[in-house]
TORZATOR-976737 format. One record per residue (C-alpha): y, z, x; residue in three letters; residue number from 1. Coordinates in nm, 3 decimals. Example, Ala and Ser with C-alpha at 12.3 -4.5 7.8 and 13.67 -1.06 7.14 Angstrom:
! residues 2
+---------+---------+---------+--------+-----+
|   north |      up |    east | residu | num |
+---------+---------+---------+--------+-----+
|  -0.450 |   0.780 |   1.230 |    ALA |   1 |
|  -0.106 |   0.714 |   1.367 |    SER |   2 |
+---------+---------+---------+--------+-----+
This chain:
! residues 258
+---------+---------+---------+--------+-----+
|   north |      up |    east | residu | num |
+---------+---------+---------+--------+-----+
|   0.640 |   3.463 |   3.074 |    UNK |   1 |
|   0.737 |   3.163 |   3.283 |    UNK |   2 |
|   1.105 |   3.074 |   3.315 |    UNK |   3 |
|   1.158 |   2.699 |   3.280 |    UNK |   4 |
|   1.467 |   2.500 |   3.366 |    UNK |   5 |
|   1.639 |   2.324 |   3.081 |    UNK |   6 |
|   1.409 |   2.042 |   2.970 |    UNK |   7 |
|   1.485 |   1.705 |   3.121 |    UNK |   8 |
|   1.380 |   1.377 |   2.969 |    UNK |   9 |
|   1.152 |   1.157 |   3.173 |    UNK |  10 |
|   1.331 |   0.834 |   3.261 |    UNK |  11 |
|   1.056 |   0.591 |   3.162 |    UNK |  12 |
|   1.199 |   0.255 |   3.051 |    UNK |  13 |
|   1.458 |   0.404 |   2.817 |    UNK |  14 |
|   1.638 |   0.132 |   2.622 |    UNK |  15 |
|   1.892 |   0.133 |   2.335 |    UNK |  16 |
|   1.771 |   0.055 |   1.984 |    UNK |  17 |
|   1.902 |  -0.288 |   1.886 |    UNK |  18 |
|   1.598 |  -0.403 |   1.690 |    UNK |  19 |
|   1.795 |  -0.468 |   1.371 |    UNK |  20 |
|   2.129 |  -0.563 |   1.526 |    UNK |  21 |
|   2.098 |  -0.934 |   1.445 |    UNK |  22 |
|   2.056 |  -1.082 |   1.094 |    UNK |  23 |
|   1.693 |  -1.150 |   1.005 |    UNK |  24 |
|   1.592 |  -1.421 |   0.758 |    UNK |  25 |
|   1.314 |  -1.193 |   0.636 |    UNK |  26 |
|   1.286 |  -0.828 |   0.733 |    UNK |  27 |
|   0.921 |  -0.744 |   0.811 |    UNK |  28 |
|   0.765 |  -0.408 |   0.731 |    UNK |  29 |
|   0.822 |  -0.149 |   1.001 |    UNK |  30 |
|   0.539 |  -0.127 |   1.256 |    UNK |  31 |
|   0.502 |   0.106 |   1.554 |    UNK |  32 |
|   0.456 |  -0.182 |   1.797 |    UNK |  33 |
|   0.566 |  -0.241 |   2.155 |    UNK |  34 |
|   0.923 |  -0.327 |   2.048 |    UNK |  35 |
|   0.957 |   0.004 |   1.864 |    UNK |  36 |
|   0.787 |   0.203 |   2.141 |    UNK |  37 |
|   1.031 |   0.059 |   2.394 |    UNK |  38 |
|   1.339 |   0.192 |   2.210 |    UNK |  39 |
|   1.182 |   0.484 |   2.022 |    UNK |  40 |
|   1.358 |   0.773 |   2.203 |    UNK |  41 |
|   1.698 |   0.622 |   2.122 |    UNK |  42 |
|   1.593 |   0.526 |   1.768 |    UNK |  43 |
|   1.460 |   0.867 |   1.669 |    UNK |  44 |
|   1.754 |   1.059 |   1.816 |    UNK |  45 |
|   2.009 |   0.840 |   1.632 |    UNK |  46 |
|   1.811 |   0.829 |   1.305 |    UNK |  47 |
|   1.672 |   1.180 |   1.246 |    UNK |  48 |
|   1.926 |   1.464 |   1.218 |    UNK |  49 |
|   1.819 |   1.764 |   1.421 |    UNK |  50 |
|   1.527 |   1.589 |   1.591 |    UNK |  51 |
|   1.574 |   1.744 |   1.940 |    UNK |  52 |
|   1.608 |   2.090 |   1.782 |    UNK |  53 |
|   1.292 |   2.042 |   1.577 |    UNK |  54 |
|   1.089 |   1.925 |   1.875 |    UNK |  55 |
|   1.194 |   2.201 |   2.112 |    UNK |  56 |
|   1.146 |   2.471 |   1.850 |    UNK |  57 |
|   0.797 |   2.342 |   1.765 |    UNK |  58 |
|   0.717 |   2.439 |   2.122 |    UNK |  59 |
|   0.871 |   2.783 |   2.068 |    UNK |  60 |
|   0.684 |   2.832 |   1.740 |    UNK |  61 |
|   0.361 |   2.722 |   1.904 |    UNK |  62 |
|   0.405 |   3.004 |   2.151 |    UNK |  63 |
|   0.374 |   3.246 |   1.858 |    UNK |  64 |
|   0.057 |   3.095 |   1.708 |    UNK |  65 |
|  -0.137 |   2.929 |   1.990 |    UNK |  66 |
|  -0.452 |   3.111 |   2.098 |    UNK |  67 |
|  -0.667 |   3.105 |   2.413 |    UNK |  68 |
|  -0.983 |   2.893 |   2.409 |    UNK |  69 |
|  -0.848 |   2.658 |   2.143 |    UNK |  70 |
|  -0.709 |   2.309 |   2.099 |    UNK |  71 |
|  -0.348 |   2.234 |   2.004 |    UNK |  72 |
|  -0.309 |   1.907 |   1.814 |    UNK |  73 |
|  -0.010 |   1.674 |   1.810 |    UNK |  74 |
|  -0.109 |   1.433 |   1.533 |    UNK |  75 |
|   0.096 |   1.114 |   1.520 |    UNK |  76 |
|   0.222 |   1.195 |   1.867 |    UNK |  77 |
|   0.421 |   0.873 |   1.928 |    UNK |  78 |
|   0.568 |   0.912 |   2.279 |    UNK |  79 |
|   0.457 |   1.273 |   2.311 |    UNK |  80 |
|   0.783 |   1.464 |   2.263 |    UNK |  81 |
|   0.606 |   1.743 |   2.073 |    UNK |  82 |
|   0.321 |   1.746 |   2.325 |    UNK |  83 |
|   0.575 |   1.795 |   2.603 |    UNK |  84 |
|   0.733 |   2.086 |   2.412 |    UNK |  85 |
|   0.392 |   2.246 |   2.356 |    UNK |  86 |
|   0.316 |   2.227 |   2.726 |    UNK |  87 |
|   0.653 |   2.381 |   2.819 |    UNK |  88 |
|   0.612 |   2.680 |   2.590 |    UNK |  89 |
|   0.240 |   2.762 |   2.588 |    UNK |  90 |
|   0.040 |   2.897 |   2.880 |    UNK |  91 |
|  -0.295 |   3.033 |   2.769 |    UNK |  92 |
|  -0.641 |   3.045 |   2.917 |    UNK |  93 |
|  -0.869 |   2.754 |   2.828 |    UNK |  94 |
|  -0.611 |   2.601 |   2.595 |    UNK |  95 |
|  -0.534 |   2.230 |   2.586 |    UNK |  96 |
|  -0.333 |   1.974 |   2.390 |    UNK |  97 |
|  -0.483 |   1.673 |   2.216 |    UNK |  98 |
|  -0.220 |   1.409 |   2.131 |    UNK |  99 |
|  -0.332 |   1.142 |   1.884 |    UNK | 100 |
|  -0.168 |   0.821 |   1.771 |    UNK | 101 |
|  -0.303 |   0.498 |   1.621 |    UNK | 102 |
|  -0.050 |   0.274 |   1.800 |    UNK | 103 |
|  -0.174 |   0.142 |   2.134 |    UNK | 104 |
|   0.186 |   0.079 |   2.243 |    UNK | 105 |
|   0.281 |   0.440 |   2.171 |    UNK | 106 |
|  -0.030 |   0.578 |   2.340 |    UNK | 107 |
|   0.033 |   0.378 |   2.658 |    UNK | 108 |
|   0.394 |   0.491 |   2.686 |    UNK | 109 |
|   0.304 |   0.848 |   2.588 |    UNK | 110 |
|   0.076 |   0.865 |   2.891 |    UNK | 111 |
|   0.363 |   0.742 |   3.110 |    UNK | 112 |
|   0.597 |   1.010 |   2.975 |    UNK | 113 |
|   0.340 |   1.286 |   3.024 |    UNK | 114 |
|   0.278 |   1.170 |   3.379 |    UNK | 115 |
|   0.653 |   1.201 |   3.439 |    UNK | 116 |
|   0.646 |   1.552 |   3.288 |    UNK | 117 |
|   0.365 |   1.649 |   3.525 |    UNK | 118 |
|   0.592 |   1.566 |   3.818 |    UNK | 119 |
|   0.868 |   1.793 |   3.681 |    UNK | 120 |
|   0.670 |   2.108 |   3.596 |    UNK | 121 |
|   0.373 |   2.294 |   3.736 |    UNK | 122 |
|   0.087 |   2.477 |   3.563 |    UNK | 123 |
|   0.112 |   2.276 |   3.243 |    UNK | 124 |
|  -0.158 |   2.279 |   2.979 |    UNK | 125 |
|  -0.405 |   1.996 |   3.020 |    UNK | 126 |
|  -0.355 |   1.716 |   2.769 |    UNK | 127 |
|  -0.572 |   1.437 |   2.633 |    UNK | 128 |
|  -0.402 |   1.137 |   2.473 |    UNK | 129 |
|  -0.622 |   0.955 |   2.221 |    UNK | 130 |
|  -0.571 |   0.630 |   2.035 |    UNK | 131 |
|  -0.733 |   0.701 |   1.699 |    UNK | 132 |
|  -0.683 |   0.720 |   1.325 |    UNK | 133 |
|  -0.625 |   1.086 |   1.238 |    UNK | 134 |
|  -0.777 |   1.022 |   0.894 |    UNK | 135 |
|  -1.112 |   0.954 |   1.061 |    UNK | 136 |
|  -1.108 |   1.237 |   1.316 |    UNK | 137 |
|  -1.329 |   1.543 |   1.324 |    UNK | 138 |
|  -1.105 |   1.830 |   1.433 |    UNK | 139 |
|  -1.216 |   2.097 |   1.676 |    UNK | 140 |
|  -1.128 |   2.463 |   1.614 |    UNK | 141 |
|  -0.751 |   2.471 |   1.653 |    UNK | 142 |
|  -0.478 |   2.734 |   1.654 |    UNK | 143 |
|  -0.180 |   2.497 |   1.621 |    UNK | 144 |
|  -0.142 |   2.157 |   1.457 |    UNK | 145 |
|   0.183 |   1.960 |   1.459 |    UNK | 146 |
|   0.241 |   1.678 |   1.211 |    UNK | 147 |
|   0.588 |   1.575 |   1.315 |    UNK | 148 |
|   0.717 |   1.299 |   1.081 |    UNK | 149 |
|   0.363 |   1.163 |   1.046 |    UNK | 150 |
|   0.238 |   1.253 |   0.698 |    UNK | 151 |
|   0.510 |   1.040 |   0.535 |    UNK | 152 |
|   0.347 |   0.727 |   0.683 |    UNK | 153 |
|   0.004 |   0.808 |   0.537 |    UNK | 154 |
|  -0.106 |   0.681 |   0.197 |    UNK | 155 |
|  -0.020 |   0.955 |  -0.057 |    UNK | 156 |
|  -0.380 |   0.978 |  -0.182 |    UNK | 157 |
|  -0.497 |   1.052 |   0.174 |    UNK | 158 |
|  -0.251 |   1.332 |   0.244 |    UNK | 159 |
|  -0.421 |   1.626 |   0.078 |    UNK | 160 |
|  -0.770 |   1.545 |   0.217 |    UNK | 161 |
|  -0.618 |   1.533 |   0.566 |    UNK | 162 |
|  -0.442 |   1.866 |   0.517 |    UNK | 163 |
|  -0.760 |   2.021 |   0.380 |    UNK | 164 |
|  -0.954 |   1.914 |   0.691 |    UNK | 165 |
|  -0.680 |   2.056 |   0.913 |    UNK | 166 |
|  -0.695 |   2.381 |   0.719 |    UNK | 167 |
|  -1.072 |   2.399 |   0.766 |    UNK | 168 |
|  -1.033 |   2.357 |   1.142 |    UNK | 169 |
|  -0.747 |   2.606 |   1.171 |    UNK | 170 |
|  -0.836 |   2.940 |   1.326 |    UNK | 171 |
|  -0.724 |   3.268 |   1.166 |    UNK | 172 |
|  -0.373 |   3.340 |   1.289 |    UNK | 173 |
|  -0.303 |   2.975 |   1.361 |    UNK | 174 |
|  -0.046 |   2.748 |   1.198 |    UNK | 175 |
|   0.035 |   2.396 |   1.087 |    UNK | 176 |
|   0.389 |   2.276 |   1.158 |    UNK | 177 |
|   0.485 |   1.992 |   0.925 |    UNK | 178 |
|   0.810 |   1.797 |   0.967 |    UNK | 179 |
|   0.908 |   1.535 |   0.710 |    UNK | 180 |
|   1.193 |   1.342 |   0.556 |    UNK | 181 |
|   1.247 |   1.479 |   0.205 |    UNK | 182 |
|   1.329 |   1.325 |  -0.125 |    UNK | 183 |
|   1.486 |   1.542 |  -0.395 |    UNK | 184 |
|   1.398 |   1.585 |  -0.761 |    UNK | 185 |
|   1.764 |   1.619 |  -0.856 |    UNK | 186 |
|   1.921 |   1.271 |  -0.854 |    UNK | 187 |
|   2.264 |   1.399 |  -0.755 |    UNK | 188 |
|   2.129 |   1.600 |  -0.463 |    UNK | 189 |
|   1.915 |   1.308 |  -0.350 |    UNK | 190 |
|   2.211 |   1.067 |  -0.359 |    UNK | 191 |
|   2.438 |   1.310 |  -0.173 |    UNK | 192 |
|   2.195 |   1.375 |   0.112 |    UNK | 193 |
|   2.098 |   1.008 |   0.135 |    UNK | 194 |
|   2.464 |   0.913 |   0.173 |    UNK | 195 |
|   2.517 |   1.186 |   0.432 |    UNK | 196 |
|   2.218 |   1.056 |   0.625 |    UNK | 197 |
|   2.372 |   0.707 |   0.625 |    UNK | 198 |
|   2.695 |   0.864 |   0.755 |    UNK | 199 |
|   2.493 |   1.032 |   1.031 |    UNK | 200 |
|   2.354 |   0.694 |   1.139 |    UNK | 201 |
|   2.700 |   0.534 |   1.130 |    UNK | 202 |
|   2.831 |   0.818 |   1.348 |    UNK | 203 |
|   2.553 |   0.742 |   1.595 |    UNK | 204 |
|   2.663 |   0.381 |   1.632 |    UNK | 205 |
|   2.443 |   0.192 |   1.386 |    UNK | 206 |
|   2.618 |  -0.091 |   1.202 |    UNK | 207 |
|   2.592 |  -0.151 |   0.827 |    UNK | 208 |
|   2.363 |  -0.447 |   0.903 |    UNK | 209 |
|   2.131 |  -0.233 |   1.116 |    UNK | 210 |
|   2.120 |   0.042 |   0.853 |    UNK | 211 |
|   2.044 |  -0.202 |   0.571 |    UNK | 212 |
|   1.777 |  -0.397 |   0.761 |    UNK | 213 |
|   1.607 |  -0.081 |   0.887 |    UNK | 214 |
|   1.601 |   0.052 |   0.530 |    UNK | 215 |
|   1.437 |  -0.270 |   0.409 |    UNK | 216 |
|   1.180 |  -0.254 |   0.688 |    UNK | 217 |
|   1.076 |   0.103 |   0.625 |    UNK | 218 |
|   1.106 |   0.152 |   0.249 |    UNK | 219 |
|   0.751 |   0.031 |   0.175 |    UNK | 220 |
|   0.600 |   0.204 |   0.478 |    UNK | 221 |
|   0.750 |   0.553 |   0.476 |    UNK | 222 |
|   0.703 |   0.734 |   0.144 |    UNK | 223 |
|   0.869 |   1.079 |   0.150 |    UNK | 224 |
|   0.776 |   1.369 |  -0.078 |    UNK | 225 |
|   0.985 |   1.652 |  -0.218 |    UNK | 226 |
|   0.968 |   2.003 |  -0.078 |    UNK | 227 |
|   0.797 |   2.109 |  -0.402 |    UNK | 228 |
|   0.527 |   1.845 |  -0.353 |    UNK | 229 |
|   0.467 |   1.961 |   0.003 |    UNK | 230 |
|   0.431 |   2.322 |  -0.110 |    UNK | 231 |
|   0.189 |   2.233 |  -0.390 |    UNK | 232 |
|  -0.021 |   2.007 |  -0.168 |    UNK | 233 |
|  -0.043 |   2.260 |   0.115 |    UNK | 234 |
|  -0.143 |   2.539 |  -0.121 |    UNK | 235 |
|  -0.403 |   2.311 |  -0.281 |    UNK | 236 |
|  -0.538 |   2.235 |   0.067 |    UNK | 237 |
|  -0.599 |   2.608 |   0.121 |    UNK | 238 |
|  -0.288 |   2.732 |   0.300 |    UNK | 239 |
|  -0.176 |   3.076 |   0.187 |    UNK | 240 |
|   0.191 |   3.062 |   0.286 |    UNK | 241 |
|   0.438 |   2.776 |   0.330 |    UNK | 242 |
|   0.772 |   2.861 |   0.492 |    UNK | 243 |
|   1.056 |   2.614 |   0.556 |    UNK | 244 |
|   1.206 |   2.703 |   0.893 |    UNK | 245 |
|   1.449 |   2.414 |   0.944 |    UNK | 246 |
|   1.649 |   2.164 |   0.742 |    UNK | 247 |
|   1.923 |   1.922 |   0.842 |    UNK | 248 |
|   2.039 |   1.689 |   0.565 |    UNK | 249 |
|   1.723 |   1.532 |   0.417 |    UNK | 250 |
|   1.491 |   1.622 |   0.705 |    UNK | 251 |
|   1.296 |   1.947 |   0.715 |    UNK | 252 |
|   1.017 |   2.129 |   0.896 |    UNK | 253 |
|   0.771 |   2.382 |   0.751 |    UNK | 254 |
|   0.523 |   2.634 |   0.884 |    UNK | 255 |
|   0.199 |   2.657 |   0.684 |    UNK | 256 |
|  -0.031 |   2.953 |   0.746 |    UNK | 257 |
|  -0.402 |   2.985 |   0.663 |    UNK | 258 |
+---------+---------+---------+--------+-----+
């Protein structure tokens, strides 16, 4: 197996997230536009507990499930962090990564980041970056699908049909890795973890104004499910086993097996 140096982050126009630092007369719904793409690495690191650990370990997990002569999908790829992890950890014959996002701003910058990765490592898996709606895609036979904080932005009624199509495309022995923000059925548990998540953002330098305005922007766009809902939906889509492998505060990642 190849020995890689510790992963470095491509230095492609990295800027601090100050999108909600000034008072807004009306807070618009959150959109993955050029402004968000420009600050996304800083935003996601300061907003999602455990994000770097999740991303790097998706690459490690992929190494256990990826198969030769198959496609690996990064659906909702944003700037391609998961795609980069897949390419660091998987080296198989006739295997490639397809990264898909419906934001043109994200797709453009993702290609820049992957170009930077190509200059840092050799013998990486080939990758294709596509601007598309994953709800309209026809999936090729695949051994690994990553939905990393993507499903929560899809209309709830569309979630199970998408998962069912992924399951149909998944090869025996493959896996779906699903990372999501969670809500909790127990009101006390939900309040506790929500407050701890706010404390996490404060500790990462976000002001009360930024936290409040970001919450207003995203509350009608991102609709989290409970762990129980994820289990039920995945089983209904045809997955035989659903195993949580990571949780930090109200963010979790699951492995679903065919």
